[in-house]
C-alpha positions as CSV (number, residue, x, y, z in Angstrom):
1,X,-15.2,32.3,58.7
2,X,-15.6,35.0,61.4
3,X,-12.4,35.7,63.3
4,X,-12.5,35.5,67.1
5,X,-11.8,38.6,69.2
6,X,-8.2,39.2,70.1
7,X,-7.4,37.6,73.5
8,X,-4.9,40.4,74.1
9,X,-7.7,43.0,74.1
10,X,-9.6,41.2,76.8
11,X,-6.4,41.0,79.0
12,X,-5.7,44.7,78.5
13,X,-9.2,45.8,79.6
14,X,-9.1,43.5,82.6
15,X,-5.8,44.7,83.9
16,X,-6.3,48.4,83.2
17,X,-9.8,48.7,84.5
18,X,-8.9,49.2,88.2
19,X,-6.6,52.1,87.3
20,X,-9.3,53.9,85.4
21,X,-12.2,53.2,87.8
22,X,-15.4,55.2,88.0
23,X,-15.5,57.8,90.8
24,X,-17.5,60.7,91.9
25,X,-15.8,61.8,95.2
26,X,-16.9,65.0,96.9
27,X,-14.5,66.7,99.3
28,X,-16.4,68.2,102.3
29,X,-17.9,71.7,102.1
30,X,-20.7,71.4,104.7
31,X,-18.7,72.7,107.6
32,X,-16.5,75.8,107.1
33,X,-14.5,77.8,109.6
34,X,-12.1,80.6,109.2
35,X,-9.5,81.9,111.6
36,X,-6.9,84.7,111.4
37,X,-4.2,85.4,113.8
38,X,-1.4,87.9,114.5
39,X,1.0,88.7,117.2
40,X,-1.2,91.2,119.1
41,X,-4.7,89.9,118.2
42,X,-4.3,86.2,118.8
43,X,-6.9,84.1,117.0
44,X,-9.9,85.8,115.5
45,X,-13.0,84.1,113.9
46,X,-13.5,85.3,110.3
47,X,-16.1,82.7,109.3
48,X,-18.6,85.4,108.6
49,X,-16.6,86.7,105.6
50,X,-15.4,83.3,104.4
51,X,-16.9,81.0,101.8
52,X,-16.3,77.6,100.3
53,X,-17.6,76.2,97.0
54,X,-17.5,72.7,95.5
55,X,-15.3,72.6,92.4
56,X,-16.6,70.9,89.3
57,X,-15.4,67.4,88.3
58,X,-12.8,68.0,85.6
59,X,-13.1,64.5,84.3
60,X,-11.3,62.2,86.8
61,X,-14.0,61.9,89.4
62,X,-13.1,64.3,92.2
63,X,-15.0,67.5,93.1
64,X,-12.6,69.5,95.2
65,X,-13.0,72.7,97.3
66,X,-12.5,76.4,96.7
67,X,-11.9,78.6,99.8
68,X,-12.1,82.4,99.5
69,X,-13.1,85.6,101.3
70,X,-16.3,87.4,100.4
71,X,-15.0,90.7,101.7
72,X,-11.3,91.3,102.0
73,X,-8.6,92.1,102.6
74,X,-8.2,90.8,106.1
75,X,-6.0,93.1,108.1
76,X,-3.6,92.5,110.9
77,X,-2.1,95.3,113.0
78,X,1.1,94.8,114.9
79,X,1.7,97.1,118.0
80,X,5.2,97.4,119.4
81,X,5.5,95.8,122.8
82,X,9.2,95.6,123.8
83,X,12.6,96.1,122.2
84,X,12.9,92.3,121.5
85,X,9.6,92.0,119.6
86,X,10.2,93.1,116.1
87,X,8.4,90.4,114.1
88,X,4.9,88.9,113.9
89,X,3.1,86.2,112.1
90,X,-0.2,87.0,110.4
91,X,-2.1,84.0,109.2
92,X,-5.4,83.2,107.5
93,X,-6.8,79.6,107.6
94,X,-9.8,78.0,106.0
95,X,-11.0,74.7,107.5
96,X,-13.6,72.3,106.1
97,X,-14.7,69.2,107.8
98,X,-17.0,66.3,106.9
99,X,-17.4,62.8,105.5
100,X,-16.1,61.9,102.1
101,X,-19.3,61.2,100.2
102,X,-19.7,59.9,96.6
103,X,-19.7,56.9,94.4
104,X,-16.5,55.0,93.6
105,X,-16.4,51.9,91.4
106,X,-20.1,51.3,92.1
107,X,-19.8,51.8,95.9
108,X,-22.0,54.6,97.1
109,X,-21.7,56.5,100.4
110,X,-24.0,59.4,101.1
111,X,-26.0,60.8,104.0
112,X,-29.0,58.6,102.9
113,X,-27.1,55.6,101.6
114,X,-24.2,54.2,103.6
115,X,-23.9,50.9,101.8
116,X,-20.6,51.8,100.3
117,X,-19.1,53.6,103.3
118,X,-15.6,52.3,104.2
119,X,-14.7,51.5,100.5
120,X,-11.3,52.8,99.4
121,X,-11.9,56.1,97.6
122,X,-8.4,57.2,96.9
123,X,-5.2,55.3,97.6
124,X,-2.2,56.9,99.3
125,X,0.3,58.0,96.7
126,X,-2.4,59.6,94.4
127,X,-1.6,63.0,93.0
128,X,-4.0,66.0,93.2
129,X,-3.6,69.7,92.5
130,X,-3.4,72.6,94.8
131,X,-3.9,76.1,93.3
132,X,-3.5,79.4,95.0
133,X,-4.0,83.1,94.4
134,X,-3.7,85.8,97.1
135,X,-2.3,89.3,97.7
136,X,-0.1,90.4,100.6
137,X,0.0,94.1,101.4
138,X,2.3,95.9,103.9
139,X,2.2,99.3,105.5
140,X,4.9,100.2,108.0
141,X,5.9,96.5,108.1
142,X,7.9,94.3,105.9
143,X,6.7,90.9,104.6
144,X,9.7,88.7,104.9
145,X,8.4,85.2,104.0
146,X,5.1,83.4,103.4
147,X,3.8,79.9,103.2
148,X,0.8,78.2,101.7
149,X,0.1,75.1,103.9
150,X,-2.3,72.3,103.1
151,X,-3.4,69.9,105.8
152,X,-5.4,67.2,103.9
153,X,-7.4,64.4,105.5
154,X,-5.2,64.2,108.6
155,X,-1.8,64.8,107.2
156,X,0.3,67.9,106.3
157,X,0.5,67.3,102.6
158,X,2.1,70.4,101.1
159,X,4.0,73.6,101.9
160,X,4.7,76.3,99.3
161,X,7.2,79.0,100.3
162,X,7.7,82.5,99.0
163,X,9.1,85.9,100.0
164,X,7.9,89.5,100.0
165,X,4.6,91.3,99.5
166,X,2.6,91.3,96.2
167,X,0.1,89.1,94.4
168,X,1.0,85.4,94.1
169,X,-0.6,82.6,92.1
170,X,0.4,79.2,91.0
171,X,-0.3,75.5,91.4
172,X,1.4,72.5,92.9
173,X,1.0,68.8,92.6
174,X,0.5,67.2,96.1
175,X,0.5,63.5,96.9
176,X,-1.9,61.9,99.3
177,X,0.0,60.4,102.3
178,X,-2.9,58.1,103.5
179,X,-5.7,56.1,102.1
180,X,-9.0,58.0,101.8
181,X,-12.1,55.9,102.4
182,X,-15.7,56.7,101.6
183,X,-17.6,58.1,104.6
184,X,-14.5,58.8,106.6
185,X,-14.7,62.2,108.5
186,X,-11.9,64.3,107.1
187,X,-10.4,67.7,107.8
188,X,-8.9,69.9,105.1
189,X,-7.1,73.1,106.1
190,X,-5.7,75.6,103.6
191,X,-3.7,78.4,105.2
192,X,-1.6,81.4,104.2
193,X,1.0,82.2,106.9
194,X,3.3,85.2,106.9
195,X,6.4,86.3,108.7
196,X,6.6,90.1,108.9
197,X,8.8,92.5,110.7
198,X,8.8,96.2,111.8
199,X,11.6,98.6,113.0
200,X,12.4,98.6,116.7
201,X,9.7,100.8,118.4
202,X,7.6,100.9,115.3
203,X,4.2,99.4,114.2
204,X,2.8,98.2,111.0
205,X,0.0,96.4,109.1
206,X,0.0,93.4,106.9
207,X,-3.1,92.5,104.8
208,X,-4.0,89.1,103.3
209,X,-6.6,89.1,100.5
210,X,-7.9,85.8,99.1
211,X,-10.3,86.6,96.2
212,X,-12.7,84.2,94.5
213,X,-9.9,82.7,92.4
214,X,-8.3,81.6,95.5
215,X,-7.2,78.5,97.4
216,X,-8.4,75.5,95.5
217,X,-7.7,71.8,96.3
218,X,-8.8,68.7,94.5
219,X,-8.2,69.2,90.8
220,X,-7.0,65.6,90.3
221,X,-4.1,64.5,88.2
222,X,-4.2,61.0,86.7
223,X,-1.9,58.5,88.4
224,X,-1.6,54.9,87.3
225,X,-1.9,52.2,89.9
226,X,1.4,50.6,90.7
227,X,0.5,47.4,88.9
228,X,-0.1,49.2,85.6
229,X,3.4,50.8,85.5
230,X,5.1,47.5,84.8
231,X,2.2,46.0,83.0
232,X,2.4,48.5,80.1
233,X,5.7,47.1,78.6
234,X,4.3,43.6,78.9
235,X,1.2,44.5,77.0
236,X,3.3,46.1,74.3
237,X,5.4,43.0,73.9
238,X,2.3,40.8,73.8
239,X,0.8,43.0,71.1
240,X,4.0,42.7,69.0
241,X,4.0,39.0,69.4
242,X,0.3,38.7,68.4
243,X,0.9,40.8,65.2
244,X,3.8,38.6,64.2
245,X,1.8,35.4,64.7
246,X,-1.0,36.8,62.6
247,X,1.4,37.6,59.7
248,X,3.1,34.2,59.8
249,X,2.0,32.0,56.9
250,X,-0.3,29.2,57.9
251,X,1.0,25.7,57.2
């Protein structure tokens, strides 16, 4: 006699399916701007030497963004103004803006198909990866501290702090603070901000170079939905009970 399928298997698939999902979410790359600022220069448009690329999907359904300079380094010159002005704050910021397009759990939202727009694409509390690589140079000035700042979909999501000049690289897990929905116009800003100083009466230069392996955001990390965190022990207990019942001699 053919045995029936385990009821436990059906329960497990049903409960875990929402956590796995099927997604192809693209962070916006269609609108890119670049700004750099320093004490003397104010804000300068550097869009002409900036670029953004779509990252490949690494298996969990999100194609992130890569920001970099096509010709660097970007230089910032500080000129002494008065005896109380001995520090300045060079910065380099990449901004992309646009709707979140893609297909999530069968709901599609694109420029030509808006049937799935408004569907939840990524719940708040999801973890993604921010990677960075850049070089800070100094001449006549001293780089005191620096920050990598991520402003993601309307919320300041991460700040990474460091000190001194040199080449820096690494990655950081960041957590979404809001729900992301398909079709929602979203802004993503990746910025390197520096605090530098010069001797009284002196002047100096700080350079910020962001190469092609640069400021990347959107390499996703798997995060179970809240419901699956406590469901897992329950499933294990049910499995043990099922095996015991199978081994018990039939009357």
